[in-house]
CHARMM-style PDB file with segment names, atoms N, HN, CA, C and O in Angstrom:
ATOM      1  N   MET     1     -35.469  11.118  28.320  1.00  0.00      PROA
ATOM      2  CA  MET     1     -34.361  11.618  27.519  1.00  0.00      PROA
ATOM      3  C   MET     1     -34.354  10.850  26.195  1.00  0.00      PROA
ATOM      4  O   MET     1     -34.424   9.621  26.177  1.00  0.00      PROA
ATOM      5  N   ARG     2     -34.270  11.585  25.101  1.00  0.00      PROA
ATOM      6  HN  ARG     2     -34.213  12.583  25.116  1.00  0.00      PROA
ATOM      7  CA  ARG     2     -34.286  10.976  23.777  1.00  0.00      PROA
ATOM      8  C   ARG     2     -32.869  10.722  23.284  1.00  0.00      PROA
ATOM      9  O   ARG     2     -31.899  11.264  23.812  1.00  0.00      PROA
ATOM     10  N   LEU     3     -32.777   9.891  22.268  1.00  0.00      PROA
ATOM     11  HN  LEU     3     -33.565   9.450  21.839  1.00  0.00      PROA
ATOM     12  CA  LEU     3     -31.475   9.553  21.689  1.00  0.00      PROA
ATOM     13  C   LEU     3     -30.805  10.776  21.071  1.00  0.00      PROA
ATOM     14  O   LEU     3     -29.582  10.903  21.134  1.00  0.00      PROA
ATOM     15  N   THR     4     -31.573  11.666  20.483  1.00  0.00      PROA
ATOM     16  HN  THR     4     -32.567  11.563  20.432  1.00  0.00      PROA
ATOM     17  CA  THR     4     -30.984  12.874  19.887  1.00  0.00      PROA
ATOM     18  C   THR     4     -30.359  13.769  20.944  1.00  0.00      PROA
ATOM     19  O   THR     4     -29.359  14.435  20.676  1.00  0.00      PROA
ATOM     20  N   ASP     5     -30.924  13.794  22.126  1.00  0.00      PROA
ATOM     21  HN  ASP     5     -31.737  13.253  22.344  1.00  0.00      PROA
ATOM     22  CA  ASP     5     -30.342  14.571  23.219  1.00  0.00      PROA
ATOM     23  C   ASP     5     -29.004  13.983  23.658  1.00  0.00      PROA
ATOM     24  O   ASP     5     -28.046  14.710  23.921  1.00  0.00      PROA
ATOM     25  N   ILE     6     -28.959  12.671  23.730  1.00  0.00      PROA
ATOM     26  HN  ILE     6     -29.737  12.081  23.517  1.00  0.00      PROA
ATOM     27  CA  ILE     6     -27.719  11.996  24.137  1.00  0.00      PROA
ATOM     28  C   ILE     6     -26.627  12.212  23.093  1.00  0.00      PROA
ATOM     29  O   ILE     6     -25.490  12.533  23.439  1.00  0.00      PROA
ATOM     30  N   MET     7     -26.967  12.038  21.829  1.00  0.00      PROA
ATOM     31  HN  MET     7     -27.891  11.777  21.549  1.00  0.00      PROA
ATOM     32  CA  MET     7     -25.967  12.177  20.755  1.00  0.00      PROA
ATOM     33  C   MET     7     -25.490  13.621  20.611  1.00  0.00      PROA
ATOM     34  O   MET     7     -24.330  13.851  20.270  1.00  0.00      PROA
ATOM     35  N   SER     8     -26.349  14.580  20.862  1.00  0.00      PROA
ATOM     36  HN  SER     8     -27.292  14.393  21.140  1.00  0.00      PROA
ATOM     37  CA  SER     8     -25.943  15.978  20.714  1.00  0.00      PROA
ATOM     38  C   SER     8     -25.013  16.422  21.837  1.00  0.00      PROA
ATOM     39  O   SER     8     -24.267  17.385  21.662  1.00  0.00      PROA
ATOM     40  N   HSD     9     -25.035  15.755  22.974  1.00  0.00      PROA
ATOM     41  HN  HSD     9     -25.641  14.972  23.116  1.00  0.00      PROA
ATOM     42  CA  HSD     9     -24.161  16.122  24.087  1.00  0.00      PROA
ATOM     43  C   HSD     9     -22.846  15.354  24.089  1.00  0.00      PROA
ATOM     44  O   HSD     9     -21.971  15.638  24.907  1.00  0.00      PROA
ATOM     45  N   MET    10     -22.691  14.398  23.198  1.00  0.00      PROA
ATOM     46  HN  MET    10     -23.402  14.167  22.534  1.00  0.00      PROA
ATOM     47  CA  MET    10     -21.439  13.635  23.139  1.00  0.00      PROA
ATOM     48  C   MET    10     -20.389  14.435  22.383  1.00  0.00      PROA
ATOM     49  O   MET    10     -20.698  15.124  21.410  1.00  0.00      PROA
ATOM     50  N   ASP    11     -19.161  14.338  22.834  1.00  0.00      PROA
ATOM     51  HN  ASP    11     -18.910  13.779  23.625  1.00  0.00      PROA
ATOM     52  CA  ASP    11     -18.053  15.022  22.156  1.00  0.00      PROA
ATOM     53  C   ASP    11     -17.444  14.050  21.146  1.00  0.00      PROA
ATOM     54  O   ASP    11     -16.628  13.204  21.512  1.00  0.00      PROA
ATOM     55  N   LEU    12     -17.836  14.169  19.885  1.00  0.00      PROA
ATOM     56  HN  LEU    12     -18.499  14.856  19.588  1.00  0.00      PROA
ATOM     57  CA  LEU    12     -17.379  13.259  18.842  1.00  0.00      PROA
ATOM     58  C   LEU    12     -16.269  13.859  17.987  1.00  0.00      PROA
ATOM     59  O   LEU    12     -15.936  13.301  16.941  1.00  0.00      PROA
ATOM     60  N   SER    13     -15.697  14.967  18.400  1.00  0.00      PROA
ATOM     61  HN  SER    13     -15.967  15.420  19.249  1.00  0.00      PROA
ATOM     62  CA  SER    13     -14.682  15.627  17.584  1.00  0.00      PROA
ATOM     63  C   SER    13     -13.343  14.890  17.613  1.00  0.00      PROA
ATOM     64  O   SER    13     -12.465  15.209  16.811  1.00  0.00      PROA
ATOM     65  N   ILE    14     -13.159  13.935  18.490  1.00  0.00      PROA
ATOM     66  HN  ILE    14     -13.872  13.676  19.142  1.00  0.00      PROA
ATOM     67  CA  ILE    14     -11.888  13.212  18.579  1.00  0.00      PROA
ATOM     68  C   ILE    14     -11.731  12.200  17.444  1.00  0.00      PROA
ATOM     69  O   ILE    14     -10.606  11.905  17.041  1.00  0.00      PROA
ATOM     70  N   TYR    15     -12.834  11.664  16.923  1.00  0.00      PROA
ATOM     71  HN  TYR    15     -13.748  11.903  17.251  1.00  0.00      PROA
ATOM     72  CA  TYR    15     -12.755  10.631  15.900  1.00  0.00      PROA
ATOM     73  C   TYR    15     -12.138  11.110  14.583  1.00  0.00      PROA
ATOM     74  O   TYR    15     -11.313  10.388  14.024  1.00  0.00      PROA
ATOM     75  N   PRO    16     -12.486  12.270  14.065  1.00  0.00      PROA
ATOM     76  CA  PRO    16     -11.794  12.742  12.857  1.00  0.00      PROA
ATOM     77  C   PRO    16     -10.308  13.003  13.098  1.00  0.00      PROA
ATOM     78  O   PRO    16      -9.490  12.813  12.197  1.00  0.00      PROA
ATOM     79  N   GLN    17      -9.965  13.429  14.285  1.00  0.00      PROA
ATOM     80  HN  GLN    17     -10.630  13.583  15.016  1.00  0.00      PROA
ATOM     81  CA  GLN    17      -8.559  13.688  14.599  1.00  0.00      PROA
ATOM     82  C   GLN    17      -7.770  12.381  14.653  1.00  0.00      PROA
ATOM     83  O   GLN    17      -6.632  12.322  14.187  1.00  0.00      PROA
ATOM     84  N   ILE    18      -8.367  11.343  15.216  1.00  0.00      PROA
ATOM     85  HN  ILE    18      -9.292  11.391  15.594  1.00  0.00      PROA
ATOM     86  CA  ILE    18      -7.711  10.025  15.250  1.00  0.00      PROA
ATOM     87  C   ILE    18      -7.541   9.491  13.830  1.00  0.00      PROA
ATOM     88  O   ILE    18      -6.494   8.938  13.496  1.00  0.00      PROA
ATOM     89  N   GLY    19      -8.562   9.655  13.000  1.00  0.00      PROA
ATOM     90  HN  GLY    19      -9.413  10.104  13.272  1.00  0.00      PROA
ATOM     91  CA  GLY    19      -8.466   9.217  11.614  1.00  0.00      PROA
ATOM     92  C   GLY    19      -7.370   9.949  10.860  1.00  0.00      PROA
ATOM     93  O   GLY    19      -6.647   9.340  10.072  1.00  0.00      PROA
ATOM     94  N   LEU    20      -7.237  11.251  11.092  1.00  0.00      PROA
ATOM     95  HN  LEU    20      -7.824  11.746  11.733  1.00  0.00      PROA
ATOM     96  CA  LEU    20      -6.189  12.030  10.440  1.00  0.00      PROA
ATOM     97  C   LEU    20      -4.808  11.573  10.882  1.00  0.00      PROA
ATOM     98  O   LEU    20      -3.902  11.462  10.056  1.00  0.00      PROA
ATOM     99  N   VAL    21      -4.635  11.311  12.154  1.00  0.00      PROA
ATOM    100  HN  VAL    21      -5.370  11.401  12.825  1.00  0.00      PROA
ATOM    101  CA  VAL    21      -3.338  10.837  12.664  1.00  0.00      PROA
ATOM    102  C   VAL    21      -2.993   9.476  12.070  1.00  0.00      PROA
ATOM    103  O   VAL    21      -1.843   9.244  11.696  1.00  0.00      PROA
ATOM    104  N   LEU    22      -3.965   8.574  11.976  1.00  0.00      PROA
ATOM    105  HN  LEU    22      -4.899   8.762  12.279  1.00  0.00      PROA
ATOM    106  CA  LEU    22      -3.712   7.257  11.385  1.00  0.00      PROA
ATOM    107  C   LEU    22      -3.357   7.380   9.897  1.00  0.00      PROA
ATOM    108  O   LEU    22      -2.452   6.695   9.421  1.00  0.00      PROA
ATOM    109  N   PHE    23      -4.054   8.239   9.172  1.00  0.00      PROA
ATOM    110  HN  PHE    23      -4.789   8.795   9.559  1.00  0.00      PROA
ATOM    111  CA  PHE    23      -3.748   8.453   7.765  1.00  0.00      PROA
ATOM    112  C   PHE    23      -2.341   9.012   7.593  1.00  0.00      PROA
ATOM    113  O   PHE    23      -1.594   8.533   6.740  1.00  0.00      PROA
ATOM    114  N   LEU    24      -1.969  10.005   8.376  1.00  0.00      PROA
ATOM    115  HN  LEU    24      -2.576  10.394   9.068  1.00  0.00      PROA
ATOM    116  CA  LEU    24      -0.641  10.601   8.264  1.00  0.00      PROA
ATOM    117  C   LEU    24       0.458   9.601   8.626  1.00  0.00      PROA
ATOM    118  O   LEU    24       1.534   9.617   8.027  1.00  0.00      PROA
ATOM    119  N   ALA    25       0.193   8.735   9.598  1.00  0.00      PROA
ATOM    120  HN  ALA    25      -0.681   8.721  10.084  1.00  0.00      PROA
ATOM    121  CA  ALA    25       1.174   7.712   9.964  1.00  0.00      PROA
ATOM    122  C   ALA    25       1.362   6.712   8.828  1.00  0.00      PROA
ATOM    123  O   ALA    25       2.493   6.329   8.526  1.00  0.00      PROA
ATOM    124  N   ALA    26       0.272   6.284   8.194  1.00  0.00      PROA
ATOM    125  HN  ALA    26      -0.647   6.595   8.438  1.00  0.00      PROA
ATOM    126  CA  ALA    26       0.382   5.349   7.073  1.00  0.00      PROA
ATOM    127  C   ALA    26       1.071   6.020   5.884  1.00  0.00      PROA
ATOM    128  O   ALA    26       1.899   5.396   5.221  1.00  0.00      PROA
ATOM    129  N   PHE    27       0.745   7.263   5.613  1.00  0.00      PROA
ATOM    130  HN  PHE    27       0.072   7.770   6.152  1.00  0.00      PROA
ATOM    131  CA  PHE    27       1.366   7.993   4.510  1.00  0.00      PROA
ATOM    132  C   PHE    27       2.867   8.159   4.755  1.00  0.00      PROA
ATOM    133  O   PHE    27       3.669   7.976   3.839  1.00  0.00      PROA
ATOM    134  N   ALA    28       3.243   8.499   5.968  1.00  0.00      PROA
ATOM    135  HN  ALA    28       2.592   8.647   6.713  1.00  0.00      PROA
ATOM    136  CA  ALA    28       4.653   8.654   6.311  1.00  0.00      PROA
ATOM    137  C   ALA    28       5.396   7.324   6.190  1.00  0.00      PROA
ATOM    138  O   ALA    28       6.549   7.300   5.759  1.00  0.00      PROA
ATOM    139  N   ALA    29       4.750   6.220   6.567  1.00  0.00      PROA
ATOM    140  HN  ALA    29       3.813   6.239   6.917  1.00  0.00      PROA
ATOM    141  CA  ALA    29       5.388   4.911   6.455  1.00  0.00      PROA
ATOM    142  C   ALA    29       5.635   4.539   4.993  1.00  0.00      PROA
ATOM    143  O   ALA    29       6.683   3.981   4.667  1.00  0.00      PROA
ATOM    144  N   VAL    30       4.688   4.840   4.118  1.00  0.00      PROA
ATOM    145  HN  VAL    30       3.837   5.293   4.383  1.00  0.00      PROA
ATOM    146  CA  VAL    30       4.867   4.546   2.694  1.00  0.00      PROA
ATOM    147  C   VAL    30       5.978   5.400   2.110  1.00  0.00      PROA
ATOM    148  O   VAL    30       6.816   4.896   1.362  1.00  0.00      PROA
ATOM    149  N   ILE    31       5.999   6.673   2.437  1.00  0.00      PROA
ATOM    150  HN  ILE    31       5.319   7.083   3.045  1.00  0.00      PROA
ATOM    151  CA  ILE    31       7.064   7.564   1.942  1.00  0.00      PROA
ATOM    152  C   ILE    31       8.419   7.104   2.457  1.00  0.00      PROA
ATOM    153  O   ILE    31       9.394   7.107   1.706  1.00  0.00      PROA
ATOM    154  N   TRP    32       8.499   6.714   3.704  1.00  0.00      PROA
ATOM    155  HN  TRP    32       7.707   6.712   4.314  1.00  0.00      PROA
ATOM    156  CA  TRP    32       9.756   6.231   4.285  1.00  0.00      PROA
ATOM    157  C   TRP    32      10.233   4.973   3.547  1.00  0.00      PROA
ATOM    158  O   TRP    32      11.419   4.848   3.243  1.00  0.00      PROA
ATOM    159  N   LYS    33       9.321   4.046   3.260  1.00  0.00      PROA
ATOM    160  HN  LYS    33       8.357   4.147   3.507  1.00  0.00      PROA
ATOM    161  CA  LYS    33       9.673   2.814   2.549  1.00  0.00      PROA
ATOM    162  C   LYS    33      10.182   3.120   1.138  1.00  0.00      PROA
ATOM    163  O   LYS    33      11.149   2.516   0.674  1.00  0.00      PROA
ATOM    164  N   VAL    34       9.528   4.056   0.466  1.00  0.00      PROA
ATOM    165  HN  VAL    34       8.742   4.547   0.842  1.00  0.00      PROA
ATOM    166  CA  VAL    34       9.929   4.400  -0.898  1.00  0.00      PROA
ATOM    167  C   VAL    34      11.299   5.072  -0.903  1.00  0.00      PROA
ATOM    168  O   VAL    34      12.142   4.754  -1.742  1.00  0.00      PROA
ATOM    169  N   LEU    35      11.520   5.981   0.011  1.00  0.00      PROA
ATOM    170  HN  LEU    35      10.835   6.239   0.692  1.00  0.00      PROA
ATOM    171  CA  LEU    35      12.790   6.713   0.025  1.00  0.00      PROA
ATOM    172  C   LEU    35      13.957   5.851   0.502  1.00  0.00      PROA
ATOM    173  O   LEU    35      15.105   6.120   0.149  1.00  0.00      PROA
ATOM    174  N   ARG    36      13.683   4.834   1.290  1.00  0.00      PROA
ATOM    175  HN  ARG    36      12.750   4.615   1.577  1.00  0.00      PROA
ATOM    176  CA  ARG    36      14.751   3.976   1.811  1.00  0.00      PROA
ATOM    177  C   ARG    36      15.037   2.764   0.932  1.00  0.00      PROA
ATOM    178  O   ARG    36      15.968   2.010   1.218  1.00  0.00      PROA
ATOM    179  N   SER    37      14.260   2.557  -0.130  1.00  0.00      PROA
ATOM    180  HN  SER    37      13.504   3.169  -0.362  1.00  0.00      PROA
ATOM    181  CA  SER    37      14.476   1.383  -0.979  1.00  0.00      PROA
ATOM    182  C   SER    37      15.713   1.589  -1.857  1.00  0.00      PROA
ATOM    183  O   SER    37      16.113   2.717  -2.146  1.00  0.00      PROA
ATOM    184  N   GLU    38      16.294   0.489  -2.262  1.00  0.00      PROA
ATOM    185  HN  GLU    38      15.970  -0.427  -2.027  1.00  0.00      PROA
ATOM    186  CA  GLU    38      17.492   0.554  -3.097  1.00  0.00      PROA
ATOM    187  C   GLU    38      17.113   0.882  -4.529  1.00  0.00      PROA
ATOM    188  O   GLU    38      16.009   0.575  -4.976  1.00  0.00      PROA
ATOM    189  N   LYS    39      18.032   1.505  -5.239  1.00  0.00      PROA
ATOM    190  HN  LYS    39      18.929   1.755  -4.875  1.00  0.00      PROA
ATOM    191  CA  LYS    39      17.763   1.917  -6.613  1.00  0.00      PROA
ATOM    192  C   LYS    39      17.565   0.710  -7.533  1.00  0.00      PROA
ATOM    193  O   LYS    39      16.720   0.756  -8.428  1.00  0.00      PROA
ATOM    194  N   GLN    40      18.320  -0.357  -7.332  1.00  0.00      PROA
ATOM    195  HN  GLN    40      19.006  -0.394  -6.605  1.00  0.00      PROA
ATOM    196  CA  GLN    40      18.175  -1.540  -8.174  1.00  0.00      PROA
ATOM    197  C   GLN    40      16.804  -2.176  -7.991  1.00  0.00      PROA
ATOM    198  O   GLN    40      16.193  -2.631  -8.958  1.00  0.00      PROA
ATOM    199  N   GLU    41      16.326  -2.209  -6.763  1.00  0.00      PROA
ATOM    200  HN  GLU    41      16.823  -1.840  -5.977  1.00  0.00      PROA
ATOM    201  CA  GLU    41      14.994  -2.756  -6.501  1.00  0.00      PROA
ATOM    202  C   GLU    41      13.920  -1.896  -7.173  1.00  0.00      PROA
ATOM    203  O   GLU    41      12.953  -2.423  -7.723  1.00  0.00      PROA
ATOM    204  N   SER    42      14.089  -0.582  -7.126  1.00  0.00      PROA
ATOM    205  HN  SER    42      14.875  -0.153  -6.679  1.00  0.00      PROA
ATOM    206  CA  SER    42      13.131   0.323  -7.763  1.00  0.00      PROA
ATOM    207  C   SER    42      13.134   0.148  -9.272  1.00  0.00      PROA
ATOM    208  O   SER    42      12.078   0.170  -9.904  1.00  0.00      PROA
ATOM    209  N   ARG    43      14.304  -0.025  -9.850  1.00  0.00      PROA
ATOM    210  HN  ARG    43      15.162  -0.043  -9.337  1.00  0.00      PROA
ATOM    211  CA  ARG    43      14.389  -0.216 -11.302  1.00  0.00      PROA
ATOM    212  C   ARG    43      13.744  -1.527 -11.729  1.00  0.00      PROA
ATOM    213  O   ARG    43      13.044  -1.574 -12.740  1.00  0.00      PROA
ATOM    214  N   SER    44      13.975  -2.589 -10.967  1.00  0.00      PROA
ATOM    215  HN  SER    44      14.544  -2.551 -10.146  1.00  0.00      PROA
ATOM    216  CA  SER    44      13.369  -3.871 -11.335  1.00  0.00      PROA
ATOM    217  C   SER    44      11.846  -3.822 -11.184  1.00  0.00      PROA
ATOM    218  O   SER    44      11.128  -4.433 -11.975  1.00  0.00      PROA
ATOM    219  N   MET    45      11.348  -3.102 -10.177  1.00  0.00      PROA
ATOM    220  HN  MET    45      11.931  -2.605  -9.534  1.00  0.00      PROA
ATOM    221  CA  MET    45       9.898  -2.969 -10.023  1.00  0.00      PROA
ATOM    222  C   MET    45       9.303  -2.092 -11.116  1.00  0.00      PROA
ATOM    223  O   MET    45       8.173  -2.320 -11.546  1.00  0.00      PROA
ATOM    224  N   ALA    46      10.050  -1.095 -11.566  1.00  0.00      PROA
ATOM    225  HN  ALA    46      10.968  -0.910 -11.216  1.00  0.00      PROA
ATOM    226  CA  ALA    46       9.555  -0.213 -12.618  1.00  0.00      PROA
ATOM    227  C   ALA    46       9.425  -0.952 -13.943  1.00  0.00      PROA
ATOM    228  O   ALA    46       8.589  -0.586 -14.770  1.00  0.00      PROA
ATOM    229  N   LEU    47      10.229  -1.979 -14.160  1.00  0.00      PROA
ATOM    230  HN  LEU    47      10.908  -2.276 -13.489  1.00  0.00      PROA
ATOM    231  CA  LEU    47      10.196  -2.728 -15.411  1.00  0.00      PROA
ATOM    232  C   LEU    47       9.188  -3.883 -15.393  1.00  0.00      PROA
ATOM    233  O   LEU    47       8.969  -4.506 -16.432  1.00  0.00      PROA
ATOM    234  N   LEU    48       8.579  -4.180 -14.266  1.00  0.00      PROA
ATOM    235  HN  LEU    48       8.757  -3.674 -13.423  1.00  0.00      PROA
ATOM    236  CA  LEU    48       7.629  -5.283 -14.181  1.00  0.00      PROA
ATOM    237  C   LEU    48       6.437  -5.154 -15.134  1.00  0.00      PROA
ATOM    238  O   LEU    48       6.058  -6.160 -15.733  1.00  0.00      PROA
ATOM    239  N   PRO    49       5.828  -3.991 -15.309  1.00  0.00      PROA
ATOM    240  CA  PRO    49       4.697  -3.920 -16.249  1.00  0.00      PROA
ATOM    241  C   PRO    49       5.101  -4.173 -17.697  1.00  0.00      PROA
ATOM    242  O   PRO    49       4.259  -4.560 -18.507  1.00  0.00      PROA
ATOM    243  N   LEU    50       6.361  -3.966 -18.038  1.00  0.00      PROA
ATOM    244  HN  LEU    50       7.045  -3.653 -17.380  1.00  0.00      PROA
ATOM    245  CA  LEU    50       6.822  -4.157 -19.402  1.00  0.00      PROA
ATOM    246  C   LEU    50       7.287  -5.580 -19.672  1.00  0.00      PROA
ATOM    247  O   LEU    50       7.468  -5.968 -20.826  1.00  0.00      PROA
ATOM    248  N   ASP    51       7.479  -6.361 -18.611  1.00  0.00      PROA
ATOM    249  HN  ASP    51       7.332  -6.046 -17.674  1.00  0.00      PROA
ATOM    250  CA  ASP    51       7.971  -7.723 -18.736  1.00  0.00      PROA
ATOM    251  C   ASP    51       6.804  -8.654 -19.065  1.00  0.00      PROA
ATOM    252  O   ASP    51       5.815  -8.691 -18.332  1.00  0.00      PROA
ATOM    253  N   ASP    52       6.916  -9.409 -20.167  1.00  0.00      PROA
ATOM    254  HN  ASP    52       7.719  -9.379 -20.762  1.00  0.00      PROA
ATOM    255  CA  ASP    52       5.827 -10.281 -20.602  1.00  0.00      PROA
ATOM    256  C   ASP    52       5.653 -11.502 -19.710  1.00  0.00      PROA
ATOM    257  O   ASP    52       4.531 -11.808 -19.309  1.00  0.00      PROA
ATOM    258  N   ASP    53       6.723 -12.198 -19.392  1.00  0.00      PROA
ATOM    259  HN  ASP    53       7.635 -11.949 -19.718  1.00  0.00      PROA
ATOM    260  CA  ASP    53       6.634 -13.461 -18.668  1.00  0.00      PROA
ATOM    261  C   ASP    53       6.945 -13.335 -17.180  1.00  0.00      PROA
ATOM    262  O   ASP    53       6.697 -14.282 -16.435  1.00  0.00      PROA
ATOM    263  N   GLY    54       7.452 -12.260 -16.740  1.00  0.00      PROA
ATOM    264  HN  GLY    54       7.654 -11.490 -17.346  1.00  0.00      PROA
ATOM    265  CA  GLY    54       7.856 -12.125 -15.351  1.00  0.00      PROA
ATOM    266  C   GLY    54       9.335 -12.445 -15.221  1.00  0.00      PROA
ATOM    267  O   GLY    54       9.907 -13.095 -16.097  1.00  0.00      PROA
ATOM    268  N   ALA    55       9.949 -12.005 -14.161  1.00  0.00      PROA
ATOM    269  HN  ALA    55       9.485 -11.477 -13.450  1.00  0.00      PROA
ATOM    270  CA  ALA    55      11.384 -12.165 -13.983  1.00  0.00      PROA
ATOM    271  C   ALA    55      11.764 -13.621 -13.712  1.00  0.00      PROA
ATOM    272  O   ALA    55      12.864 -14.039 -14.072  1.00  0.00      PROA
ATOM    273  N   ALA    56      10.878 -14.407 -13.084  1.00  0.00      PROA
ATOM    274  HN  ALA    56       9.984 -14.068 -12.791  1.00  0.00      PROA
ATOM    275  CA  ALA    56      11.210 -15.782 -12.713  1.00  0.00      PROA
ATOM    276  C   ALA    56      11.107 -16.738 -13.900  1.00  0.00      PROA
ATOM    277  O   ALA    56      11.767 -17.777 -13.899  1.00  0.00      PROA
ATOM    278  N   ALA    57      10.314 -16.423 -14.892  1.00  0.00      PROA
ATOM    279  HN  ALA    57       9.778 -15.579 -14.893  1.00  0.00      PROA
ATOM    280  CA  ALA    57      10.076 -17.351 -16.000  1.00  0.00      PROA
ATOM    281  C   ALA    57      10.928 -16.960 -17.207  1.00  0.00      PROA
ATOM    282  O   ALA    57      10.459 -16.274 -18.115  1.00  0.00      PROA
ATOM    283  N   GLN    58      12.148 -17.394 -17.204  1.00  0.00      PROA
ATOM    284  HN  GLN    58      12.529 -17.952 -16.466  1.00  0.00      PROA
ATOM    285  CA  GLN    58      13.056 -17.141 -18.317  1.00  0.00      PROA
ATOM    286  C   GLN    58      12.984 -18.304 -19.296  1.00  0.00      PROA
ATOM    287  O   GLN    58      12.666 -19.420 -18.885  1.00  0.00      PROA
ATOM    288  N   PRO    59      13.269 -18.081 -20.586  1.00  0.00      PROA
ATOM    289  CA  PRO    59      13.263 -19.188 -21.543  1.00  0.00      PROA
ATOM    290  C   PRO    59      14.244 -20.283 -21.149  1.00  0.00      PROA
ATOM    291  O   PRO    59      15.374 -20.011 -20.745  1.00  0.00      PROA
ATOM    292  N   GLY    60      13.795 -21.507 -21.272  1.00  0.00      PROA
ATOM    293  HN  GLY    60      12.877 -21.728 -21.600  1.00  0.00      PROA
ATOM    294  CA  GLY    60      14.652 -22.645 -20.925  1.00  0.00      PROA
ATOM    295  C   GLY    60      14.441 -23.144 -19.515  1.00  0.00      PROA
ATOM    296  O   GLY    60      15.065 -24.130 -19.123  1.00  0.00      PROA
ATOM    297  N   THR    61      13.593 -22.511 -18.744  1.00  0.00      PROA
ATOM    298  HN  THR    61      13.085 -21.711 -19.063  1.00  0.00      PROA
ATOM    299  CA  THR    61      13.324 -22.977 -17.390  1.00  0.00      PROA
ATOM    300  C   THR    61      11.983 -23.711 -17.350  1.00  0.00      PROA
ATOM    301  O   THR    61      11.214 -23.656 -18.310  1.00  0.00      PROA
ATOM    302  N   LYS    62      11.708 -24.388 -16.256  1.00  0.00      PROA
ATOM    303  HN  LYS    62      12.332 -24.433 -15.477  1.00  0.00      PROA
ATOM    304  CA  LYS    62      10.469 -25.149 -16.133  1.00  0.00      PROA
ATOM    305  C   LYS    62       9.243 -24.230 -16.018  1.00  0.00      PROA
ATOM    306  O   LYS    62       8.128 -24.654 -16.320  1.00  0.00      PROA
ATOM    307  N   GLU    63       9.440 -22.985 -15.587  1.00  0.00      PROA
ATOM    308  HN  GLU    63      10.347 -22.641 -15.341  1.00  0.00      PROA
ATOM    309  CA  GLU    63       8.325 -22.087 -15.346  1.00  0.00      PROA
ATOM    310  C   GLU    63       8.014 -21.215 -16.553  1.00  0.00      PROA
ATOM    311  O   GLU    63       7.332 -20.202 -16.401  1.00  0.00      PROA
ATOM    312  N   SER    64       8.479 -21.563 -17.732  1.00  0.00      PROA
ATOM    313  HN  SER    64       9.033 -22.386 -17.856  1.00  0.00      PROA
ATOM    314  CA  SER    64       8.283 -20.679 -18.886  1.00  0.00      PROA
ATOM    315  C   SER    64       6.835 -20.642 -19.346  1.00  0.00      PROA
ATOM    316  O   SER    64       6.435 -19.669 -19.985  1.00  0.00      PROA
ATOM    317  N   GLY    65       6.029 -21.662 -19.050  1.00  0.00      PROA
ATOM    318  HN  GLY    65       6.355 -22.453 -18.531  1.00  0.00      PROA
ATOM    319  CA  GLY    65       4.625 -21.661 -19.383  1.00  0.00      PROA
ATOM    320  C   GLY    65       4.333 -22.059 -20.814  1.00  0.00      PROA
ATOM    321  O   GLY    65       3.226 -21.812 -21.293  1.00  0.00      PROA
ATOM    322  N   HSD    66       5.286 -22.673 -21.526  1.00  0.00      PROA
ATOM    323  HN  HSD    66       6.185 -22.874 -21.137  1.00  0.00      PROA
ATOM    324  CA  HSD    66       5.093 -23.067 -22.928  1.00  0.00      PROA
ATOM    325  C   HSD    66       4.976 -24.580 -23.009  1.00  0.00      PROA
ATOM    326  O   HSD    66       5.813 -25.232 -23.633  1.00  0.00      PROA
ATOM    327  N   GLY    67       3.965 -25.140 -22.398  1.00  0.00      PROA
ATOM    328  HN  GLY    67       3.284 -24.611 -21.891  1.00  0.00      PROA
ATOM    329  CA  GLY    67       3.768 -26.589 -22.447  1.00  0.00      PROA
ATOM    330  C   GLY    67       4.549 -27.301 -21.366  1.00  0.00      PROA
ATOM    331  O   GLY    67       4.994 -26.688 -20.396  1.00  0.00      PROA
ATOM    332  N   ALA    68       4.714 -28.620 -21.546  1.00  0.00      PROA
ATOM    333  HN  ALA    68       4.353 -29.118 -22.335  1.00  0.00      PROA
ATOM    334  CA  ALA    68       5.394 -29.414 -20.542  1.00  0.00      PROA
ATOM    335  C   ALA    68       6.829 -29.477 -20.892  1.00  0.00      PROA
ATOM    336  OT1 ALA    68       7.612 -30.102 -20.178  1.00  0.00      PROA
TER     337      ALA     68
END
């Protein structure tokens, strides 16, 4: 018996179905997290790319990054 005979008789159709179920579960979890988040948290995250120093490094603090 050759390897091609063994592989052709195996039922491998379950693996794509398992992958689809895992993908849909991860997608649903991300959508659930986004829809359940608070509006203030979403607004602060939306402004992060526009913030030069980050929210934690305000002028006058030790983390401002302007020398010692």
